[in-house]
Backbone as a chain_set.jsonl record, in Angstrom:
{"seq": "MTLLDFARGPAIHWSLIIMATGTIWRLLGVLVLTRGADLSRPRDAFGNFKGYRTVFSRAWPSGEFTTATRYQTAMAYVFHLATLVVVIGIVPHIEFITRLTGASWPGLPNAVGVGAGVLALASLLALIARRMSKPAVYCSNWGDYLSWILMAAPLVTGLMAFAHLGPRYETMLALHILSAALLFAWFPFGKLMHAVWFVFSRAQSGVAYAHKGVRI", "coords": {"N": [[254.298, 363.356, 65.226], [252.552, 361.155, 67.542], [250.637, 358.477, 67.571], [249.142, 357.782, 70.407], [249.884, 360.573, 71.323], [248.49, 362.111, 69.207], [245.814, 361.313, 70.591], [245.714, 361.831, 72.849], [245.74, 364.717, 72.651], [244.725, 366.594, 69.958], [242.522, 365.243, 69.505], [241.075, 363.992, 71.52], [240.864, 366.957, 72.777], [239.541, 368.283, 70.902], [236.782, 366.933, 71.01], [236.25, 367.47, 73.244], [235.243, 369.883, 72.787], [233.343, 370.162, 70.795], [231.419, 368.36, 71.856], [230.959, 370.195, 74.61], [229.946, 372.409, 73.47], [227.627, 371.356, 71.456], [225.763, 370.764, 73.366], [224.975, 372.643, 74.678], [224.004, 374.418, 73.177], [222.233, 372.392, 72.129], [220.81, 373.041, 74.071], [219.703, 375.217, 74.685], [218.496, 375.903, 72.269], [215.808, 374.32, 73.339], [215.157, 375.888, 75.402], [214.773, 378.003, 74.816], [212.355, 377.907, 73.497], [209.12, 378.815, 72.303], [205.728, 378.388, 74.882], [203.087, 377.643, 74.417], [199.727, 379.509, 74.965], [198.466, 379.773, 78.482], [195.209, 377.996, 78.579], [193.864, 377.251, 80.323], [193.032, 376.823, 84.235], [195.263, 376.397, 86.095], [195.161, 373.14, 88.618], [196.648, 372.899, 90.675], [198.489, 374.381, 93.12], [201.177, 374.004, 93.576], [202.202, 373.212, 91.483], [204.699, 373.718, 90.614], [206.961, 373.348, 92.265], [206.159, 370.708, 92.392], [207.007, 369.973, 90.082], [209.824, 370.07, 89.869], [210.014, 368.285, 92.121], [209.274, 365.586, 90.958], [211.455, 365.08, 89.536], [213.049, 363.797, 90.764], [211.022, 361.588, 92.078], [210.097, 359.957, 90.127], [212.639, 358.225, 89.718], [212.546, 355.463, 90.062], [210.236, 353.561, 88.579], [206.752, 353.261, 88.637], [204.836, 351.323, 91.161], [202.994, 349.821, 89.35], [204.143, 349.272, 87.653], [206.229, 348.202, 88.297], [206.852, 345.234, 88.63], [207.417, 344.577, 85.834], [209.373, 345.765, 84.407], [211.822, 345.42, 86.466], [214.257, 344.187, 85.57], [214.98, 345.744, 83.412], [214.926, 347.845, 85.132], [217.129, 347.031, 87.1], [219.801, 346.777, 85.99], [219.661, 348.536, 84.113], [220.056, 350.597, 86.703], [222.602, 349.248, 88.293], [224.542, 349.817, 85.691], [224.774, 352.684, 85.5], [225.734, 353.172, 87.917], [227.977, 351.554, 88.399], [229.732, 352.657, 86.422], [229.904, 355.563, 86.565], [231.57, 354.991, 89.013], [233.554, 354.402, 87.37], [234.137, 356.358, 86.127], [234.764, 358.515, 87.671], [236.365, 357.339, 89.954], [238.902, 356.105, 89.108], [242.473, 356.63, 88.92], [243.775, 357.658, 86.866], [241.546, 359.408, 85.534], [241.105, 360.567, 87.05], [243.155, 362.247, 87.514], [242.807, 363.284, 84.679], [240.381, 365.008, 84.932], [241.372, 366.722, 86.58], [243.252, 368.089, 85.55], [241.37, 369.187, 83.827], [239.555, 371.238, 85.371], [240.791, 371.217, 87.945], [239.807, 370.58, 89.841], [240.224, 367.423, 92.732], [241.031, 364.416, 93.69], [240.613, 361.493, 96.15], [242.125, 358.342, 94.795], [240.388, 355.481, 93.783], [241.29, 352.117, 94.701], [242.663, 350.059, 92.373], [241.717, 347.407, 92.183], [238.999, 348.08, 93.126], [238.295, 349.644, 90.731], [238.622, 348.537, 88.294], [236.5, 346.027, 89.041], [234.339, 347.652, 88.769], [234.321, 348.496, 86.147], [234.031, 346.086, 84.654], [231.56, 345.237, 85.486], [230.385, 347.212, 85.085], [230.705, 347.246, 81.782], [229.262, 344.422, 81.714], [226.79, 344.667, 82.8], [225.955, 346.72, 80.771], [225.97, 344.681, 78.005], [224.106, 343.12, 78.982], [222.093, 344.66, 78.866], [221.682, 345.527, 76.117], [221.481, 343.093, 75.398], [218.509, 342.47, 76.181], [217.596, 344.448, 74.693], [217.773, 343.764, 71.92], [216.206, 341.435, 72.09], [214.037, 342.264, 72.679], [212.292, 343.492, 70.594], [209.979, 344.929, 69.261], [209.119, 346.237, 71.866], [211.034, 348.161, 72.406], [211.764, 349.603, 69.972], [214.089, 350.262, 68.513], [216.618, 352.03, 66.55], [219.505, 352.961, 64.531], [220.818, 354.676, 65.474], [220.393, 354.196, 68.382], [222.139, 351.805, 68.872], [224.372, 352.906, 67.689], [224.763, 354.513, 70.238], [225.263, 352.844, 72.072], [227.425, 351.35, 71.423], [229.348, 353.332, 71.319], [229.597, 353.653, 74.027], [230.247, 351.598, 74.907], [232.689, 351.115, 73.684], [234.647, 352.684, 75.207], [235.191, 351.483, 77.975], [235.429, 348.78, 76.848], [238.272, 348.658, 75.969], [239.32, 350.444, 77.909], [239.686, 348.749, 80.104], [241.08, 346.566, 78.564], [243.406, 347.783, 78.166], [244.456, 348.39, 80.572], [244.727, 345.55, 81.507], [246.633, 344.975, 79.687], [246.658, 343.823, 77.431], [245.989, 343.167, 73.861], [247.54, 345.034, 71.627], [250.505, 346.974, 71.733], [251.209, 348.788, 75.277], [250.987, 351.526, 74.684], [249.485, 351.841, 72.365], [247.126, 350.838, 72.881], [246.318, 352.096, 75.103], [245.872, 355.181, 73.619], [244.087, 353.408, 71.891], [241.95, 353.805, 73.207], [241.748, 356.216, 74.687], [240.883, 357.469, 71.972], [238.733, 356.345, 71.686], [237.446, 357.274, 73.711], [236.669, 359.827, 73.274], [235.051, 359.863, 70.731], [232.976, 359.135, 71.959], [232.406, 361.245, 73.632], [232.332, 362.85, 71.655], [230.059, 362.321, 69.615], [227.988, 362.465, 71.974], [226.297, 365.004, 72.137], [224.223, 364.519, 69.827], [223.112, 362.206, 69.955], [221.107, 359.472, 71.456], [222.357, 359.835, 73.923], [222.095, 362.334, 74.94], [219.94, 362.031, 76.938], [220.858, 362.06, 79.524], [221.352, 364.357, 80.281], [218.824, 365.873, 79.482], [216.678, 364.249, 80.912], [216.483, 365.676, 83.176], [214.992, 367.905, 82.699], [212.465, 367.161, 81.264], [211.346, 365.185, 83.288], [210.732, 367.474, 85.054], [208.727, 369.061, 83.66], [206.628, 366.815, 83.131], [205.747, 366.592, 85.615], [205.019, 369.212, 85.996], [203.074, 369.444, 84.252], [201.51, 367.256, 85.223], [200.505, 368.129, 87.479], [199.184, 370.466, 86.732], [197.08, 369.646, 86.005], [195.741, 368.256, 87.727], [196.408, 365.731, 88.91], [198.063, 362.956, 90.925], [201.096, 363.011, 91.686]], "CA": [[253.17, 362.915, 66.415], [251.919, 359.192, 67.798], [248.723, 358.396, 67.49], [248.815, 358.621, 71.333], [250.242, 362.375, 71.465], [247.235, 362.307, 68.813], [244.383, 361.082, 71.122], [246.053, 362.776, 74.056], [246.41, 366.342, 71.833], [243.806, 367.311, 69.183], [241.458, 364.579, 69.553], [240.49, 364.485, 73.036], [240.641, 368.404, 72.944], [238.048, 369.045, 70.127], [235.642, 366.536, 71.097], [235.471, 368.254, 74.681], [235.242, 371.061, 72.219], [232.448, 369.749, 70.673], [230.552, 368.063, 73.516], [230.379, 371.433, 75.103], [229.369, 373.304, 72.279], [226.879, 370.944, 70.916], [225.308, 370.408, 74.261], [224.774, 374.216, 75.02], [222.942, 374.334, 71.587], [220.875, 371.857, 72.149], [219.896, 373.015, 75.566], [219.398, 377.031, 74.417], [217.35, 375.561, 71.19], [214.461, 373.924, 73.765], [214.525, 376.689, 76.616], [214.033, 379.579, 73.946], [211.239, 377.687, 72.555], [208.024, 379.728, 73.038], [205.092, 378.179, 74.925], [201.475, 377.967, 73.836], [199.168, 379.86, 76.075], [197.841, 378.446, 79.067], [194.229, 378.637, 78.718], [193.074, 376.205, 81.386], [193.31, 377.53, 85.432], [195.918, 375.149, 87.302], [194.669, 373.052, 90.05], [197.322, 372.48, 91.816], [199.092, 375.727, 93.136], [202.261, 373.683, 93.997], [202.545, 372.638, 90.145], [206.065, 374.107, 90.01], [207.678, 372.712, 92.979], [206.162, 368.848, 92.194], [207.701, 369.468, 88.778], [211.234, 369.662, 90.594], [209.933, 366.649, 92.92], [209.471, 364.517, 89.537], [212.576, 364.645, 88.82], [213.782, 362.487, 91.766], [210.134, 360.535, 92.22], [210.387, 359.334, 88.763], [214.112, 357.685, 89.45], [211.774, 354.179, 90.033], [209.102, 352.927, 87.897], [205.621, 353.21, 89.882], [203.967, 350.378, 91.562], [202.406, 348.849, 88.501], [205.37, 348.975, 86.432], [207.606, 347.82, 89.016], [207.285, 343.88, 87.918], [207.509, 344.309, 84.016], [210.377, 346.713, 84.569], [212.657, 344.986, 87.172], [215.155, 343.689, 84.895], [215.644, 347.074, 82.9], [215.562, 348.895, 86.024], [218.0, 346.765, 87.818], [220.327, 346.528, 84.966], [220.371, 350.272, 84.126], [220.869, 351.333, 88.243], [223.811, 348.657, 88.008], [225.463, 350.38, 84.568], [225.087, 354.039, 85.606], [226.344, 353.481, 89.124], [229.241, 351.443, 88.159], [230.279, 353.751, 84.879], [229.918, 356.772, 87.56], [232.694, 354.598, 89.729], [235.063, 354.18, 86.746], [234.83, 357.486, 85.511], [235.313, 359.737, 88.478], [236.951, 357.043, 90.978], [239.839, 355.299, 88.545], [243.266, 357.478, 89.422], [243.999, 358.352, 85.781], [240.314, 359.36, 84.994], [240.897, 362.02, 88.236], [244.532, 363.085, 87.354], [242.28, 364.22, 83.884], [239.33, 365.939, 85.525], [241.983, 367.744, 87.883], [243.239, 369.114, 84.465], [240.17, 370.119, 82.993], [238.834, 371.573, 86.224], [241.391, 371.574, 88.924], [239.416, 369.592, 91.279], [240.963, 366.717, 92.913], [240.477, 363.882, 95.423], [241.774, 360.589, 96.105], [241.273, 357.364, 93.884], [240.422, 353.982, 93.88], [242.364, 351.197, 94.314], [242.959, 349.013, 91.041], [240.823, 346.378, 92.1], [237.967, 348.309, 92.599], [237.983, 350.468, 89.376], [238.331, 347.038, 87.223], [235.414, 345.493, 89.221], [233.135, 348.368, 88.681], [234.795, 348.606, 84.516], [233.271, 344.704, 84.74], [230.629, 345.2, 86.249], [229.379, 348.284, 83.492], [230.083, 346.357, 80.878], [228.378, 343.417, 81.836], [225.301, 345.66, 82.642], [225.763, 347.167, 79.457], [225.582, 344.246, 77.26], [223.313, 342.664, 79.483], [220.604, 345.924, 78.412], [221.673, 345.693, 74.842], [220.621, 341.825, 75.251], [217.195, 342.611, 75.882], [216.998, 345.528, 73.841], [217.63, 342.696, 70.825], [215.4, 340.128, 72.03], [212.449, 342.692, 72.383], [212.943, 344.89, 69.506], [208.868, 345.481, 69.245], [208.945, 347.072, 72.638], [212.078, 349.342, 72.132], [211.75, 350.425, 68.391], [215.386, 350.796, 68.497], [217.259, 352.575, 65.559], [220.365, 353.328, 64.031], [221.392, 355.685, 66.852], [220.463, 353.742, 69.487], [223.087, 350.753, 68.832], [225.974, 353.426, 67.749], [225.17, 354.637, 71.132], [225.367, 350.795, 72.68], [229.066, 350.761, 70.699], [230.872, 354.197, 71.651], [229.33, 353.781, 75.271], [231.166, 350.204, 75.497], [234.245, 351.093, 73.287], [235.951, 353.212, 76.201], [235.502, 350.607, 78.934], [236.507, 347.402, 76.841], [239.632, 349.407, 75.592], [240.184, 350.426, 78.871], [240.267, 347.324, 80.153], [242.367, 345.723, 78.137], [244.883, 348.666, 77.948], [245.073, 347.883, 82.251], [245.557, 344.102, 81.667], [247.707, 344.548, 78.514], [245.715, 343.09, 76.351], [245.803, 343.722, 72.648], [248.553, 345.904, 71.105], [251.739, 347.224, 73.207], [250.395, 349.184, 75.795], [250.607, 352.575, 74.347], [248.55, 351.7, 71.112], [246.068, 350.352, 73.305], [245.813, 353.555, 75.503], [245.668, 355.775, 72.59], [242.787, 353.649, 71.361], [241.143, 353.798, 74.822], [241.017, 357.638, 74.631], [240.144, 358.044, 71.107], [237.096, 355.581, 72.308], [236.556, 358.538, 74.695], [236.632, 361.114, 72.351], [234.081, 359.613, 69.876], [231.671, 358.826, 73.267], [232.193, 362.343, 73.735], [231.82, 364.25, 70.212], [228.629, 362.201, 69.925], [227.14, 362.647, 73.163], [224.853, 365.99, 72.386], [223.459, 364.087, 69.005], [222.406, 360.927, 70.277], [220.085, 359.55, 73.266], [223.2, 359.966, 75.217], [221.642, 363.51, 75.807], [219.28, 361.948, 78.082], [221.771, 362.696, 80.888], [221.003, 365.908, 80.503], [217.173, 365.841, 79.162], [215.34, 363.425, 81.974], [216.112, 366.526, 84.401], [214.151, 368.773, 82.093], [211.269, 366.127, 80.706], [210.614, 364.621, 84.297], [210.252, 368.548, 85.201], [207.961, 369.36, 82.739], [205.803, 366.36, 82.953], [205.625, 366.901, 86.811], [204.433, 370.281, 86.3], [201.806, 369.3, 83.506], [200.329, 366.148, 85.252], [200.308, 368.784, 88.342], [198.428, 371.118, 86.479], [195.625, 369.08, 85.499], [195.304, 367.41, 89.32], [197.161, 364.568, 88.494], [198.525, 362.935, 91.844], [202.149, 362.267, 91.332]], "C": [[252.701, 361.536, 66.251], [250.825, 359.723, 67.511], [248.476, 358.256, 69.293], [248.668, 359.877, 71.696], [249.045, 362.782, 70.323], [246.071, 362.592, 69.522], [244.769, 362.236, 72.367], [245.651, 364.26, 73.851], [244.752, 366.808, 71.38], [242.844, 366.459, 68.987], [240.635, 364.687, 70.761], [239.852, 366.133, 73.314], [239.472, 368.92, 72.001], [237.024, 368.198, 70.674], [235.427, 367.404, 72.349], [234.452, 369.373, 74.069], [233.226, 370.814, 71.613], [231.258, 369.317, 71.22], [229.981, 369.296, 73.737], [229.604, 372.023, 74.367], [227.68, 372.739, 72.068], [225.576, 370.669, 72.443], [224.45, 371.362, 74.752], [224.064, 374.634, 74.034], [221.732, 373.951, 71.95], [219.664, 372.523, 73.319], [219.066, 374.514, 75.333], [218.092, 376.61, 73.419], [215.993, 374.996, 72.186], [214.283, 374.682, 74.714], [214.461, 377.646, 75.858], [212.719, 379.209, 73.693], [209.99, 377.958, 73.001], [206.853, 378.608, 73.265], [203.843, 378.902, 74.628], [200.849, 378.557, 75.431], [198.389, 379.246, 77.052], [196.383, 378.875, 79.402], [193.012, 377.429, 79.831], [193.914, 376.927, 82.595], [194.169, 376.083, 85.903], [194.842, 374.564, 88.185], [195.451, 372.792, 91.018], [197.914, 373.963, 91.899], [200.469, 374.899, 93.329], [202.649, 372.589, 92.373], [204.185, 372.773, 89.542], [207.142, 373.098, 90.524], [207.212, 371.051, 92.918], [206.499, 368.687, 90.719], [209.156, 369.477, 89.126], [210.858, 368.328, 91.322], [210.21, 365.609, 91.894], [210.628, 364.117, 89.061], [213.212, 363.503, 89.563], [212.929, 361.014, 92.059], [209.843, 359.678, 91.64], [211.703, 358.433, 88.638], [213.65, 356.031, 89.875], [210.156, 354.27, 89.836], [207.616, 352.459, 89.198], [205.306, 351.565, 90.039], [203.79, 349.259, 90.403], [203.221, 348.504, 87.595], [206.603, 348.09, 87.042], [207.721, 346.238, 88.391], [207.818, 343.68, 86.402], [209.186, 345.076, 83.425], [211.475, 346.579, 85.459], [213.656, 344.764, 86.877], [215.915, 345.318, 84.089], [216.051, 347.867, 84.163], [216.771, 348.372, 86.734], [219.528, 347.002, 87.296], [221.005, 348.115, 84.724], [220.73, 350.981, 85.595], [222.247, 350.768, 87.996], [224.649, 349.603, 86.974], [226.104, 351.722, 84.816], [226.183, 354.23, 86.719], [228.035, 353.09, 89.124], [230.167, 352.605, 86.867], [230.965, 355.028, 85.878], [231.348, 356.212, 88.457], [234.132, 355.076, 88.598], [235.144, 355.405, 86.346], [235.127, 358.853, 86.38], [235.658, 358.883, 89.823], [238.44, 356.239, 90.583], [240.978, 356.963, 88.979], [243.334, 358.515, 87.977], [242.793, 359.18, 85.367], [240.41, 360.789, 86.046], [242.007, 362.799, 88.307], [243.619, 363.839, 85.974], [241.348, 365.115, 84.079], [240.237, 366.77, 86.317], [242.145, 368.793, 86.475], [242.897, 370.036, 83.554], [239.554, 371.492, 83.87], [239.488, 372.3, 87.583], [241.367, 371.014, 90.369], [239.975, 368.027, 91.348], [240.683, 365.808, 94.093], [240.777, 362.231, 95.056], [240.733, 359.411, 95.405], [241.068, 356.391, 94.448], [241.432, 353.281, 94.184], [241.881, 350.535, 93.208], [241.924, 348.576, 90.899], [239.29, 346.564, 92.038], [237.221, 348.95, 90.994], [238.153, 349.365, 88.467], [237.161, 346.2, 87.544], [234.573, 346.322, 88.742], [233.229, 348.87, 86.809], [233.865, 347.259, 83.92], [232.122, 344.992, 84.845], [229.981, 346.191, 85.226], [229.529, 347.532, 81.936], [229.496, 345.275, 80.639], [227.216, 343.687, 82.078], [224.975, 345.895, 81.706], [225.423, 345.939, 78.392], [224.305, 343.402, 77.951], [221.91, 343.976, 78.777], [220.628, 346.039, 76.903], [220.902, 344.097, 74.481], [219.203, 341.819, 74.933], [216.877, 343.354, 75.519], [216.746, 344.466, 72.01], [216.642, 342.175, 70.901], [214.414, 340.969, 72.016], [212.354, 343.895, 71.281], [211.1, 345.428, 68.766], [208.236, 346.332, 70.21], [209.541, 348.237, 72.761], [212.125, 349.98, 71.293], [213.276, 350.525, 68.374], [215.792, 351.145, 67.028], [218.873, 352.384, 65.655], [221.654, 353.603, 65.254], [221.308, 355.029, 67.855], [221.537, 352.959, 69.841], [224.547, 351.579, 69.079], [225.613, 354.115, 69.188], [225.729, 353.873, 71.924], [226.726, 351.148, 72.352], [229.869, 351.867, 71.377], [230.303, 353.908, 73.437], [230.181, 352.272, 76.057], [232.443, 350.262, 75.209], [235.028, 351.409, 74.155], [236.161, 352.091, 77.162], [236.129, 348.42, 78.558], [238.198, 347.765, 76.35], [240.322, 349.399, 77.132], [240.838, 349.322, 79.782], [241.121, 346.287, 79.814], [243.307, 346.445, 77.938], [245.101, 348.183, 79.616], [245.374, 346.345, 82.099], [246.391, 344.222, 80.329], [247.694, 343.751, 77.965], [245.912, 343.705, 74.883], [247.342, 344.398, 72.146], [249.084, 346.244, 72.499], [250.649, 348.438, 73.993], [250.003, 351.006, 75.294], [249.598, 352.791, 73.496], [247.425, 351.651, 71.954], [245.643, 351.604, 74.29], [245.479, 354.457, 74.563], [244.516, 355.19, 72.021], [241.76, 353.958, 72.801], [240.65, 355.355, 74.742], [240.589, 357.946, 73.728], [238.92, 357.821, 70.939], [236.32, 356.824, 73.021], [235.829, 359.62, 73.728], [235.616, 360.915, 71.595], [233.1, 360.013, 70.738], [231.611, 360.767, 72.975], [231.495, 363.309, 72.542], [230.574, 363.464, 69.79], [227.278, 362.251, 70.801], [225.92, 364.091, 72.576], [224.288, 365.402, 70.735], [222.347, 362.922, 68.662], [221.598, 360.365, 71.321], [220.838, 359.877, 73.957], [222.678, 361.868, 76.227], [220.828, 363.874, 76.854], [220.127, 362.251, 79.536], [221.749, 363.562, 81.246], [219.439, 366.283, 80.759], [216.479, 365.545, 80.239], [215.258, 364.648, 83.041], [214.615, 367.697, 84.071], [212.586, 368.265, 81.751], [210.838, 365.636, 82.066], [210.047, 365.949, 85.271], [208.721, 368.643, 84.876], [206.474, 368.436, 82.853], [205.313, 366.257, 84.47], [204.772, 368.26, 86.969], [202.711, 369.978, 85.229], [200.566, 368.571, 83.999], [199.475, 367.475, 87.065], [198.795, 370.113, 88.066], [197.105, 370.733, 86.355], [195.034, 368.287, 86.768], [195.256, 366.452, 89.578], [198.034, 364.388, 90.178], [199.87, 362.028, 91.379], [203.17, 362.317, 92.719]], "O": [[252.502, 360.912, 65.208], [250.28, 360.807, 67.302], [247.377, 358.735, 69.574], [247.674, 360.35, 72.248], [248.58, 363.902, 70.537], [245.376, 363.597, 69.378], [244.142, 363.259, 72.644], [245.27, 364.943, 74.801], [243.859, 367.213, 72.124], [242.059, 366.871, 68.134], [239.65, 365.413, 70.893], [238.787, 366.448, 73.845], [238.653, 369.787, 72.303], [236.048, 368.913, 70.901], [234.379, 368.045, 72.424], [233.355, 369.719, 74.507], [232.209, 371.31, 72.1], [230.182, 369.888, 71.044], [228.875, 369.63, 73.31], [228.429, 372.145, 74.713], [226.7, 373.412, 72.389], [224.436, 370.347, 72.11], [223.339, 371.084, 75.204], [223.305, 375.537, 74.387], [220.662, 374.543, 72.093], [218.437, 372.528, 73.419], [217.957, 374.766, 75.803], [216.928, 376.902, 73.691], [214.935, 375.327, 71.65], [213.198, 374.467, 75.254], [213.832, 378.522, 76.451], [211.874, 380.103, 73.649], [209.628, 377.425, 74.05], [206.674, 377.836, 72.323], [203.557, 380.099, 74.58], [201.229, 378.264, 76.565], [197.663, 378.301, 76.744], [196.138, 379.779, 80.201], [191.826, 377.101, 79.864], [195.004, 377.471, 82.415], [193.681, 374.958, 86.005], [193.83, 375.188, 88.506], [195.056, 372.476, 92.141], [197.857, 374.699, 90.914], [201.23, 375.811, 93.005], [203.23, 371.504, 92.337], [204.724, 372.258, 88.562], [207.887, 372.356, 89.885], [207.967, 370.216, 93.417], [206.365, 367.617, 90.124], [209.768, 368.65, 88.449], [211.487, 367.313, 91.023], [211.196, 364.872, 91.932], [210.872, 363.128, 88.37], [213.763, 362.515, 89.077], [213.406, 359.89, 92.216], [209.381, 358.644, 92.121], [211.907, 357.896, 87.549], [214.636, 355.307, 90.009], [209.245, 354.756, 90.506], [207.568, 351.693, 90.16], [205.519, 350.738, 89.153], [204.268, 348.125, 90.442], [203.075, 347.56, 86.819], [207.548, 347.523, 86.495], [208.689, 346.02, 87.662], [208.506, 342.75, 85.981], [209.831, 344.906, 82.39], [212.26, 347.527, 85.417], [214.47, 345.024, 87.763], [217.047, 345.776, 84.239], [217.14, 348.42, 84.317], [217.571, 349.255, 87.043], [220.391, 347.377, 88.089], [222.092, 348.646, 84.952], [221.606, 351.845, 85.643], [223.104, 351.53, 87.549], [225.548, 350.224, 87.54], [227.269, 352.05, 84.591], [227.146, 354.996, 86.686], [228.987, 353.751, 89.537], [231.298, 353.087, 86.939], [232.151, 355.354, 85.933], [232.235, 357.056, 88.576], [235.165, 355.712, 88.807], [236.299, 355.771, 86.131], [235.571, 359.919, 85.955], [235.358, 359.454, 90.871], [239.117, 355.778, 91.502], [240.499, 358.065, 89.246], [243.06, 359.715, 87.939], [243.231, 359.944, 84.508], [239.85, 361.854, 85.788], [242.043, 363.842, 88.96], [243.635, 365.066, 86.067], [241.418, 366.128, 83.384], [239.641, 367.73, 86.806], [241.53, 369.839, 86.267], [243.389, 370.956, 82.9], [239.173, 372.526, 83.323], [239.123, 373.328, 88.155], [242.097, 370.934, 91.357], [240.174, 367.399, 90.308], [240.244, 366.177, 95.182], [241.095, 361.817, 93.941], [239.507, 359.326, 95.342], [241.466, 356.229, 95.602], [242.552, 353.745, 93.97], [240.662, 350.428, 93.071], [241.125, 348.879, 90.013], [238.475, 345.877, 91.422], [236.141, 348.771, 90.431], [237.372, 349.596, 87.544], [236.657, 345.591, 86.6], [233.749, 345.707, 88.064], [232.312, 349.503, 86.284], [233.133, 347.36, 82.936], [231.585, 344.92, 83.74], [229.007, 345.805, 84.579], [228.604, 347.334, 81.148], [229.15, 345.001, 79.49], [226.384, 342.935, 81.571], [223.856, 345.54, 81.337], [224.398, 346.222, 77.771], [223.461, 343.054, 77.124], [220.863, 343.598, 78.253], [219.679, 346.608, 76.364], [220.045, 343.906, 73.618], [218.684, 341.391, 73.903], [215.674, 343.519, 75.718], [215.794, 344.545, 71.233], [215.901, 342.242, 69.921], [213.557, 340.57, 71.227], [212.374, 345.109, 71.482], [211.067, 346.237, 67.839], [207.249, 347.024, 69.963], [208.951, 349.255, 73.121], [212.523, 351.126, 71.501], [213.379, 351.637, 67.856], [215.214, 350.445, 66.196], [219.439, 351.814, 66.587], [222.701, 353.098, 65.659], [222.314, 355.173, 68.549], [222.045, 353.161, 70.944], [225.437, 351.376, 69.904], [226.74, 354.485, 69.514], [226.746, 354.231, 72.517], [227.338, 351.275, 73.412], [230.916, 351.578, 71.957], [231.301, 354.172, 74.108], [230.533, 352.027, 77.211], [233.328, 349.782, 75.918], [236.089, 350.792, 74.253], [237.316, 351.672, 77.23], [236.656, 347.497, 79.178], [239.127, 346.969, 76.487], [241.303, 348.775, 77.537], [242.01, 349.09, 80.078], [241.694, 345.427, 80.482], [244.293, 345.877, 77.468], [246.118, 347.51, 79.787], [246.395, 345.954, 82.665], [246.847, 343.125, 80.007], [248.566, 342.888, 77.869], [245.99, 344.933, 74.868], [248.297, 343.818, 72.663], [248.679, 346.074, 73.649], [249.611, 348.875, 73.496], [248.935, 351.566, 75.543], [248.822, 353.733, 73.663], [246.617, 352.553, 71.736], [244.502, 352.04, 74.133], [244.27, 354.624, 74.722], [243.712, 355.999, 71.559], [240.668, 354.52, 72.715], [239.467, 355.696, 74.733], [239.718, 358.799, 73.901], [238.09, 358.527, 70.365], [235.154, 357.212, 72.958], [234.667, 360.013, 73.623], [234.916, 361.927, 71.614], [232.396, 360.999, 70.517], [230.838, 361.342, 72.208], [230.567, 364.117, 72.533], [229.745, 364.33, 69.51], [226.085, 362.139, 70.518], [224.71, 363.921, 72.726], [223.657, 366.379, 70.333], [221.434, 362.711, 67.862], [221.483, 361.154, 72.259], [220.348, 360.381, 74.967], [222.819, 362.322, 77.363], [220.699, 364.921, 77.488], [219.567, 362.745, 80.514], [222.042, 363.87, 82.401], [218.928, 366.779, 81.763], [215.669, 366.367, 80.665], [214.246, 364.764, 83.733], [213.696, 368.102, 84.783], [211.626, 368.996, 81.994], [209.607, 365.644, 82.074], [209.158, 365.751, 86.099], [207.772, 368.379, 85.613], [205.383, 368.991, 82.728], [204.218, 365.697, 84.511], [203.972, 368.414, 87.892], [201.567, 370.294, 85.557], [199.377, 368.741, 83.729], [198.318, 367.507, 87.483], [197.876, 370.473, 88.802], [196.137, 371.457, 86.588], [193.924, 367.756, 86.727], [194.4, 365.96, 90.313], [198.569, 365.378, 90.677], [199.882, 360.887, 90.918], [204.245, 361.717, 92.716]]}, "num_chains": 1, "name": "protein.A"}
């Protein structure tokens, strides 16, 4: 078995199993937690609705924090949107998703995919630089930086494979797939889980605020 065969076979398959199992396990661990008794009367009859609304209304910081968080917010949106384009817009990625789900759609031109990859990597590095320059603000630990590294690795190796840089193409492609496998396997255990958690945390905050009569 070559390195590429291993990456395309056991590595990527087991990483997806770990990601799916770990994500479901963590979600169940939170959703089955018992809630304490509600000892106060809700001040807002639309608490649950406002909980759902908060998922979207908190997608941008409140006016009081806009100036202080402008850089962070802008870079985060650039990173997430560019990464989304890379994941679902490049033909090889679409073919991978098709094998998993059966869904398919037209791919973007190579130039668009490469541009999105470069933009995603540049914005990610900008976010890392800001985090490192303000340690007292972000209070980062090793898990945060590991998540950044594992997120950057598929972008770097994917761009290198496309440009035929580094080792021969088959080896570079295997490293790209292996870096994605590591990212998938780490997903449920690090802060990358915020891709799932943000829906529940924002909704819970919205319900709690509405319960107290806070305008949201």
